[in-house]
C-alpha positions in Angstrom: 0.1 0.0 -0.1 1.1 3.5 -0.7 2.3 5.5 2.4 -0.2 8.2 3.0 2.6 10.6 3.5 3.9 10.1 -0.1 0.3 10.3 -1.5 -0.3 13.6 0.3 3.2 14.8 -1.1 2.2 13.9 -4.6 -1.1 15.7 -4.3 0.8 18.7 -3.1 3.2 18.9 -6.0 0.4 18.3 -8.4 -1.4 21.2 -7.0 1.7 23.4 -7.0 2.3 22.3 -10.7 -1.3 23.0 -11.6 -1.2 26.5 -9.8 2.0 27.4 -11.8 0.5 26.2 -15.0 -2.5 28.3 -14.2 -0.6 31.5 -13.4 1.4 31.1 -16.7 -1.9 30.7 -18.7 -3.3 33.8 -16.8 -0.2 35.7 -17.6 -0.2 34.8 -21.3 -3.8 35.8 -21.6 -2.9 39.2 -19.9 -0.2 39.7 -22.3 -2.3 38.7 -25.3 -4.9 41.2 -24.2 -2.3 43.9 -23.8 -0.7 43.1 -27.1 -4.1 43.5 -28.8 -4.9 46.6 -27.0 -1.5 48.0 -28.1 -1.9 47.1 -31.5 -5.5 48.4 -31.7 -4.1 51.8 -30.3 -1.3 51.9 -32.8 -3.9 51.0 -35.7 -6.2 53.8 -34.6 -3.4 56.3 -34.0 -2.1 55.6 -37.6 -5.6 55.8 -39.1 -6.2 59.2 -37.3 -2.7 60.5 -38.8 -3.5 59.2 -42.2 -7.0 60.7 -42.0 -5.5 64.0 -41.0 -2.9 64.2 -43.6 -5.4 63.1 -46.1 -7.4 66.2 -45.1 -4.7 68.7 -45.0 -3.7 67.5 -48.5 -7.2 68.3 -49.8 -6.8 71.9 -48.7 -5.2 73.9 -51.8 -4.5 77.5 -52.1 -6.0 79.5 -55.1 -3.7 80.5 -57.8 -4.0 84.2 -57.7 -1.9 84.6 -60.8 -4.1 82.6 -63.0 -7.6 83.3 -61.5 -9.7 85.8 -62.9 -12.8 87.7 -61.5 -14.6 90.3 -63.7 -17.4 92.6 -62.7 -19.9 93.8 -65.3 -22.1 96.9 -64.9 -24.9 97.7 -67.4 -26.1 101.1 -68.4 -29.7 102.4 -67.9 -31.4 105.8 -68.3 -33.2 107.9 -70.9 -30.0 108.5 -72.6 -28.3 105.2 -72.1 -27.4 104.8 -75.6 -24.8 107.5 -75.2 -23.3 105.7 -72.1 -21.5 102.2 -72.3 -21.2 99.1 -70.2 -18.5 98.7 -67.7 -16.2 95.9 -67.5 -14.0 95.8 -64.1 -11.1 93.4 -63.3 -11.0 92.3 -59.7 -7.8 90.5 -59.0 -7.9 87.7 -56.4 -5.6 88.8 -53.5 -5.8 85.5 -51.5 -8.0 82.2 -51.2 -8.0 78.6 -50.6 -10.4 75.6 -51.2 -10.8 72.4 -49.3 -12.6 69.8 -51.3 -13.1 67.6 -48.2 -15.0 70.1 -46.2 -16.2 72.1 -49.1 -14.6 75.2 -47.6 -13.9 78.0 -50.1 -12.7 81.4 -49.4 -11.8 84.3 -51.8 -10.3 87.6 -50.9 -10.1 90.7 -53.1 -8.9 94.3 -52.4 -11.2 96.7 -53.9 -8.3 99.3 -54.2 -6.9 96.9 -56.9 -10.0 96.9 -59.0 -9.4 98.4 -62.5 -11.8 99.8 -65.3 -11.3 98.0 -68.4 -14.0 99.7 -70.5 -12.6 99.2 -74.1 -15.1 101.8 -75.6 -14.3 104.5 -73.0 -11.3 107.0 -73.2 -8.5 106.8 -70.9 -9.8 110.2 -69.3 -13.3 108.6 -68.8 -11.7 105.4 -67.3 -9.8 107.2 -65.0 -12.9 109.2 -63.9 -14.7 105.9 -63.5 -12.2 104.5 -61.6 -12.1 107.2 -59.1 -15.8 107.3 -58.7 -15.8 103.6 -58.2 -13.2 103.4 -55.2 -14.5 106.7 -53.7 -17.1 107.2 -51.0 -20.0 107.2 -53.4 -19.6 103.6 -54.3 -17.0 101.1 -52.9 -15.5 103.6 -50.3 -12.4 101.4 -50.4 -10.5 103.4 -47.7 -13.2 102.6 -45.1 -13.9 99.0 -46.4 -10.6 97.6 -47.7 -11.6 94.1 -48.3 -14.0 92.1 -50.4 -14.6 88.6 -49.0 -16.6 85.5 -50.3 -17.0 82.5 -48.1 -18.6 79.2 -48.9 -20.9 77.6 -46.3 -22.5 74.8 -48.5 -21.9 73.0 -51.7 -24.5 70.9 -53.4 -24.1 68.7 -56.4 -26.0 70.0 -59.5 -24.9 67.4 -62.2 -21.6 66.0 -63.5 -18.8 68.5 -62.8 -21.3 71.2 -61.5 -22.4 72.5 -58.2 -24.4 75.1 -56.5 -22.3 77.0 -54.1 -24.1 78.8 -51.0 -22.1 81.3 -49.2 -21.6 84.8 -47.9 -20.2 87.8 -49.6 -18.9 90.8 -47.7 -18.9 94.1 -49.7 -18.9 97.7 -48.7 -18.7 96.6 -45.2 -22.0 94.6 -45.3 -22.4 91.0 -45.6 -25.2 89.1 -47.7 -25.9 85.6 -48.8 -25.2 84.6 -52.4 -25.6 81.6 -54.5 -23.5 80.7 -57.5 -23.3 78.0 -60.0 -19.8 76.4 -60.5 -18.7 74.3 -63.4 -15.3 72.3 -63.5 -13.8 72.7 -66.9 -10.4 71.1 -67.1 -9.3 72.4 -63.8 -10.9 75.8 -64.3 -13.9 76.5 -61.8 -16.1 78.7 -63.8 -19.3 80.4 -62.7 -21.2 83.6 -62.3 -23.5 85.4 -60.0 -26.0 88.4 -60.1 -25.9 90.9 -57.3 -27.9 94.0 -56.5 -25.6 97.2 -55.4 -28.4 98.3 -53.0 -28.4 95.1 -51.1 -24.8 96.2 -50.0 -25.8 99.7 -49.4 -24.4 101.2 -52.8 -26.4 103.4 -54.8 -26.1 103.0 -58.6 -23.8 105.6 -60.2 -25.6 108.5 -62.1 -23.8 110.6 -64.7 -24.9 113.5 -67.1 -27.3 114.9 -64.7 -28.9 111.5 -64.0 -30.0 110.8 -67.6 -27.2 108.0 -67.7 -26.8 105.5 -64.8 -25.5 102.0 -63.9 -28.1 99.5 -63.2 -28.7 98.2 -59.8 -27.8 94.7 -61.0 -24.5 93.8 -61.7 -22.9 90.5 -63.0 -19.8 88.7 -61.3 -17.9 86.4 -63.4 -15.0 84.2 -62.3 -12.3 81.6 -63.5 -10.8 80.2 -60.5 -7.7 77.8 -60.7 -6.3 75.8 -57.8 -2.2 76.1 -57.1 -0.5 72.7 -57.8 
C-alpha cells in the first residue's frame, strides 16, 4: 500500500504544478490582451494621422496669378445709348479651397479693381475708376476688403455645383449663391448681385440721364495652385 505521506506529497506537488500552469496561462492571456490593445491603439493612431494628413492634403491655395474675377455693370436711363457698359477686373488677393470640407474662401482688395472699358477714353476710365473707389460706391479706404466664404456646396450634375455662401462688400455681408462648373481644372461660374443690397447707390452721370443698373454680374475663373 502507498504511504499516506507519499500520497499527500504527490498531491501537493500536483497542486503546485497546476497553480504554476494556471498562473502561466493567466499571464499569457493578460499579455495577449495587452498586445491586442497596443496594436489597436497603434492602428487607431495611424488611421487618425493618415486621415488628418489626407484632409490637410485636400486644402489647396487658389492660384492668384491665374484666377480671374470680372465685374460687369450695365447702363440704364433715358440716354443710356450715349453711355456704355462697364467691365472691371477684380484680382484675387488670397484664397483657398478644401474639397473635403467644401470650404472655399476668396479675398479681394477693392483698391486693386481696375476699369477696363474698351469703348471709353483713358480720361473717362480714370474718372470711372476714381468714382468707383470713392465714398459714393466702394469707399475702399473705409472698407479695404471684399470676401466670399462658401458655407454649403450641393451637386447640380456632373462637374457642376451650387455654391451657397456669404459675400462681404462695402462693409455689409449678404448671402449669395453661384453655380460653378469644372472645365479642365478651371472652376467657372457667375452670379448676379444688386448694389443696393450692399448699401451702394447705382452711379448716375450726365445729370442723372445715364446710370448704372442696380444689378451687376460677377464672373469668375478660379484655378487651384498645384
